[in-house]
C-alpha positions as CSV (number, residue, x, y, z in Angstrom):
1,M,-11.8,-6.6,-18.3
2,K,-11.4,-8.0,-21.8
3,W,-9.0,-10.6,-23.3
4,I,-8.7,-12.0,-26.9
5,V,-8.1,-15.7,-26.9
6,K,-4.8,-16.7,-28.4
7,D,-3.7,-19.9,-30.2
8,A,-2.4,-21.5,-27.1
9,E,-5.7,-20.9,-25.3
10,H,-8.0,-22.4,-28.0
11,G,-10.1,-25.2,-26.5
12,M,-9.7,-24.1,-22.9
13,M,-12.7,-24.0,-20.6
14,V,-13.6,-20.6,-19.4
15,R,-12.9,-21.5,-15.7
16,D,-9.3,-22.6,-16.7
17,F,-8.7,-19.4,-18.6
18,L,-9.9,-17.3,-15.7
19,K,-7.7,-19.2,-13.3
20,D,-4.5,-19.7,-15.4
21,V,-4.5,-16.8,-17.8
22,A,-6.5,-14.0,-16.1
23,N,-5.3,-15.0,-12.6
24,I,-8.8,-14.7,-11.2
25,S,-9.1,-16.6,-8.0
26,R,-11.7,-19.3,-7.3
27,N,-13.4,-17.0,-4.8
28,M,-13.7,-14.3,-7.3
29,V,-15.2,-16.6,-9.9
30,K,-17.8,-17.5,-7.3
31,V,-18.5,-13.8,-6.8
32,L,-19.0,-13.4,-10.6
33,K,-21.4,-16.3,-10.7
34,H,-23.5,-15.6,-7.6
35,E,-23.3,-11.9,-6.8
36,G,-24.3,-10.2,-10.0
37,G,-21.2,-10.4,-12.2
38,Q,-21.1,-11.6,-15.8
39,I,-18.8,-13.7,-18.0
40,L,-19.3,-12.9,-21.7
41,I,-17.9,-14.4,-24.9
42,N,-18.4,-12.2,-27.9
43,Q,-21.1,-10.4,-25.9
44,R,-22.9,-13.6,-25.1
45,D,-23.5,-14.8,-21.5
46,V,-21.7,-18.1,-20.8
47,T,-20.9,-20.4,-17.9
48,V,-17.4,-21.4,-16.8
49,R,-17.8,-24.7,-18.6
50,E,-17.9,-23.0,-22.0
51,K,-15.0,-23.8,-24.3
52,L,-13.0,-21.0,-26.0
53,Q,-12.1,-20.6,-29.6
54,K,-9.2,-18.7,-31.0
55,N,-9.9,-14.9,-31.4
56,D,-12.9,-15.1,-29.0
57,C,-13.4,-11.9,-27.0
58,I,-13.9,-12.9,-23.3
59,Q,-15.1,-10.2,-21.0
60,V,-15.6,-10.2,-17.2
61,I,-17.9,-7.7,-15.6
62,F,-17.5,-7.6,-11.8
63,P,-20.5,-6.8,-9.6
64,P,-20.6,-3.5,-7.7
65,E,-18.4,-3.6,-4.7
66,E,-19.7,-3.5,-1.1
67,R,-18.4,-0.7,1.2
68,G,-17.9,-0.8,5.0
69,K,-20.3,1.2,7.1
70,F,-17.6,3.9,7.8
71,L,-16.6,4.3,4.2
72,L,-18.7,7.4,3.6
73,P,-17.7,10.0,0.9
74,E,-15.9,13.1,2.2
75,P,-14.4,15.8,0.0
76,I,-10.8,15.3,1.1
77,P,-8.2,16.6,-1.3
78,L,-6.0,13.8,-2.7
79,E,-2.6,14.5,-4.4
80,I,-2.8,12.0,-7.2
81,V,0.7,11.2,-8.6
82,Y,-0.5,8.6,-11.2
83,E,-3.8,7.1,-12.3
84,D,-5.1,4.6,-14.8
85,E,-8.2,2.4,-14.9
86,H,-6.7,-0.1,-12.5
87,L,-4.7,1.8,-9.9
88,L,-3.9,5.1,-8.2
89,V,-0.6,6.3,-6.7
90,I,-1.2,9.2,-4.2
91,N,1.1,11.4,-2.1
92,K,-0.4,11.1,1.4
93,Q,-0.3,14.1,3.7
94,T,0.6,13.7,7.3
95,K,-2.0,13.7,10.2
96,M,-4.5,11.6,8.3
97,A,-5.3,8.0,8.9
98,T,-5.5,5.7,5.9
99,M,-8.7,3.7,6.8
100,P,-11.5,4.4,9.2
101,S,-11.2,2.8,12.7
102,P,-12.8,3.2,16.1
103,H,-10.2,6.0,16.7
104,H,-10.6,7.7,13.3
105,K,-14.1,7.0,12.0
106,A,-14.0,9.8,9.4
107,G,-11.5,12.1,7.7
108,T,-9.4,9.3,6.3
109,I,-7.7,8.7,2.9
110,A,-10.3,6.0,2.3
111,N,-13.2,8.5,2.8
112,G,-11.6,10.8,0.3
113,L,-11.2,8.0,-2.2
114,I,-14.9,7.1,-1.9
115,H,-15.8,10.7,-2.6
116,Y,-13.5,10.8,-5.6
117,Y,-14.9,7.5,-7.0
118,E,-18.5,8.8,-6.6
119,E,-17.7,12.0,-8.5
120,K,-16.5,9.8,-11.3
121,G,-19.5,7.5,-11.1
122,W,-17.5,4.4,-10.0
123,Q,-18.8,1.8,-7.6
124,Y,-15.5,0.9,-6.1
125,T,-14.5,0.5,-2.5
126,A,-11.1,1.4,-0.9
127,H,-8.4,-1.2,-1.8
128,V,-5.2,0.0,-0.1
129,V,-2.2,-1.9,-1.3
130,T,0.6,-0.1,0.7
131,R,-0.8,1.4,3.9
132,L,0.9,4.3,5.8
133,D,0.5,5.2,9.5
134,R,-1.5,8.3,10.3
135,D,1.6,10.5,10.8
136,T,3.7,9.0,8.0
137,S,3.6,10.9,4.7
138,G,4.5,9.9,1.2
139,L,3.6,7.5,-1.6
140,M,0.7,5.1,-1.3
141,L,-0.5,2.5,-3.8
142,I,-4.2,2.0,-4.2
143,A,-5.9,-0.7,-6.3
144,K,-9.1,0.7,-7.8
145,H,-11.0,-2.6,-7.9
146,G,-10.9,-6.0,-6.3
147,Y,-9.3,-7.7,-9.3
148,S,-6.2,-5.5,-9.5
149,H,-6.0,-5.7,-5.7
150,S,-5.9,-9.5,-5.8
151,L,-3.1,-9.4,-8.5
152,F,-1.0,-7.0,-6.4
153,Q,-1.0,-9.7,-3.6
154,Q,1.0,-11.9,-6.0
155,E,3.6,-9.2,-6.9
156,K,6.5,-7.8,-5.0
157,I,6.3,-4.1,-4.3
158,E,9.6,-2.3,-3.5
159,R,9.2,0.6,-1.0
160,S,11.8,3.1,0.0
161,Y,11.5,5.5,2.9
162,Q,13.5,8.3,4.4
163,A,13.6,8.8,8.1
164,I,15.3,10.9,10.7
165,V,16.4,9.0,13.8
166,E,17.8,10.1,17.1
167,G,21.5,9.8,17.9
168,K,24.3,8.4,15.8
169,L,24.0,5.0,14.3
170,D,27.0,2.7,14.8
171,N,27.1,1.7,11.1
172,Q,26.6,3.7,7.9
173,K,24.5,0.8,6.6
174,G,23.0,-2.3,8.0
175,T,20.1,-4.8,8.2
176,I,17.7,-5.1,11.1
177,N,16.4,-8.7,11.3
178,A,14.1,-8.9,14.3
179,P,10.6,-10.4,14.6
180,I,7.7,-8.0,15.5
181,A,4.7,-8.8,17.7
182,R,1.8,-6.9,19.2
183,K,2.6,-5.5,22.7
184,P,0.5,-7.5,25.1
185,T,-0.6,-4.4,27.0
186,S,-1.7,-2.4,23.9
187,I,-3.9,-2.7,20.9
188,I,-1.7,-0.3,18.9
189,E,1.9,-0.7,20.0
190,R,4.3,-3.3,18.6
191,M,7.5,-4.7,19.9
192,V,10.5,-6.9,19.0
193,A,9.8,-10.3,20.4
194,E,10.8,-13.9,19.6
195,S,7.2,-14.8,19.2
196,G,6.6,-12.2,16.5
197,K,6.4,-12.3,12.8
198,H,9.5,-12.3,10.6
199,A,10.6,-8.7,9.8
200,I,13.6,-7.3,7.9
201,T,14.6,-3.7,7.4
202,H,17.6,-2.5,5.4
203,Y,19.1,1.0,5.8
204,H,21.9,3.3,4.9
205,V,22.9,6.7,6.2
206,L,22.3,9.6,3.9
207,R,23.7,12.3,6.3
208,N,25.0,12.5,9.8
209,L,23.4,15.4,11.6
210,A,24.6,17.3,14.6
211,N,21.7,15.9,16.6
212,G,20.4,12.9,14.7
213,T,20.9,10.7,11.6
214,Y,19.1,11.0,8.2
215,V,18.6,7.5,6.7
216,E,17.1,5.8,3.7
217,V,15.2,2.6,4.6
218,N,14.1,-0.3,2.4
219,L,11.6,-2.8,3.6
220,E,11.9,-6.5,2.8
221,T,8.8,-7.3,4.8
222,G,5.8,-5.1,5.7
223,R,4.9,-5.4,9.4
224,T,2.8,-2.8,11.2
225,H,5.1,0.0,12.5
226,Q,8.1,-2.0,11.3
227,I,10.5,0.9,10.7
228,R,9.5,2.6,13.9
229,V,9.8,-0.5,16.0
230,H,13.1,-1.6,14.5
231,F,15.0,1.7,15.0
232,S,13.5,2.0,18.5
233,S,14.9,-1.4,19.3
234,L,18.4,-0.2,18.3
235,G,18.0,2.7,20.8
236,H,17.5,5.2,17.9
237,P,13.8,6.0,17.7
238,L,12.5,8.2,14.9
239,V,12.4,11.8,15.9
240,G,8.9,12.8,16.8
241,D,7.8,9.2,17.4
242,D,6.7,9.5,21.1
243,L,5.0,6.1,20.9
244,Y,8.4,4.4,20.6
245,G,10.5,6.8,22.6
246,G,11.2,9.6,20.2
247,S,11.3,13.3,21.3
248,L,8.6,15.8,20.3
249,T,11.0,18.7,20.8
250,Y,11.5,19.5,17.1
251,I,8.4,18.0,15.4
252,D,5.1,16.5,16.5
253,R,5.0,13.5,14.2
254,Q,7.3,10.7,13.4
255,A,10.0,11.8,10.9
256,L,9.1,9.2,8.2
257,H,8.2,9.6,4.5
258,C,7.7,7.1,1.8
259,T,9.9,8.4,-1.1
260,S,9.7,5.6,-3.7
261,L,7.4,2.9,-5.0
262,R,8.6,0.4,-7.6
263,F,6.4,-2.5,-8.9
264,I,5.3,-4.4,-12.0
265,H,1.9,-3.2,-13.2
266,P,-0.4,-6.2,-12.6
267,I,-2.3,-5.8,-15.8
268,T,0.1,-4.2,-18.4
269,K,3.2,-5.9,-16.8
270,E,5.2,-2.6,-17.3
271,Q,7.8,-1.6,-14.7
272,C,6.4,1.4,-12.7
273,H,8.5,3.7,-10.5
274,F,7.3,6.7,-8.6
275,Q,9.2,9.1,-6.3
276,S,8.3,11.8,-3.8
277,A,10.5,14.5,-2.3
278,L,10.6,15.1,1.5
279,P,7.8,17.5,2.6
280,N,8.6,20.9,4.1
281,D,8.3,19.9,7.7
282,L,11.0,17.2,7.3
283,T,13.4,19.4,5.3
284,Q,13.0,22.0,8.1
285,L,13.7,19.3,10.6
286,L,16.9,18.4,8.9
287,D,18.0,22.0,9.2
288,D,17.0,22.3,12.8
289,L,18.8,19.1,13.8
290,D,22.0,20.2,12.1
291,R,22.3,23.5,14.0
292,K,23.4,22.0,17.3
C-alpha cells in the first residue's frame, strides 16, 4: 500500500499517519514491526517515529500471512463476479462450506481461494467478510489481505437475500426483532432466546405461492443462521431447511440465496453494488410450489 503525504499531513509522525489516515490498527503496526513487514518513506526504511514531509511517498509492506492447518489449496472452481487488488466478490454454489471445520475439513470455498491465490503467486490467507452457510448460495465478499479485512470491519455492508418459506405470512412486509442464542443441546443449532444476541431481520413478500411464500430479506445484523432461525420462530421455516423444521419434499437444501451486496470500497471509497439471480434449483422450486 502506498500514500502520498498531503499538506494537512506534513509533520505527522508515521505512527499517527498509519492510525489516523491509513486506518491501520495498533496490532497491525506491531505485526509490521516484529513479523517481517516494512515501512518505507521514499524507498527508505523508517521507524514509526519518523516525521513526514509533504509529497513523501509512504509505503507499507505487510509480511506474508499465516494460514490455518486445514487451509490447503484445492482446485475448486470459483465464480468470480468482481476482483481488484483488495477484494473479491464470488457467487457461491450450494453444498459447499465456506471455511474448513471438523465436519468439513476440505472441499470448502476457502480451500479454493488458497489454490487461486497460489496460482497467482500471492501469499494471502482466506479473509471471508460475509460468510454463507454450506447450503446457502449467492454473493460472498472476500477481503484479499488482512488490511482490507480490517477496514471492512469498520464499514456497513448491506446484504439482501431471497428465500422461500413454508405457508402464508400474516403480513406482506415486516421486521423480526428477536435475540438469537446457541441452542444448549447443539454446537450447530441456534434458537430465539432472551439471553441471545440482538438480531433484526426485515422482509417483504415478493410473491404468494400456492404452497409457500417467496420473500426478499434484508439483514440489519448478521447472526449465525439468522434468517433461518427468525422465520422458523414465526412458524414459517425455509423450505428445505430440515434443521429448523422445513420440509425436504421439494428440495434438499434451505431455499436461501444472497442476491445483493452493497458497500463502500474500503480503499477507493467508491460505492459498490453487486447482484446475483436465483439459481436454477430455486427457480424450479418456485414453479413446483405454485402448482398446488
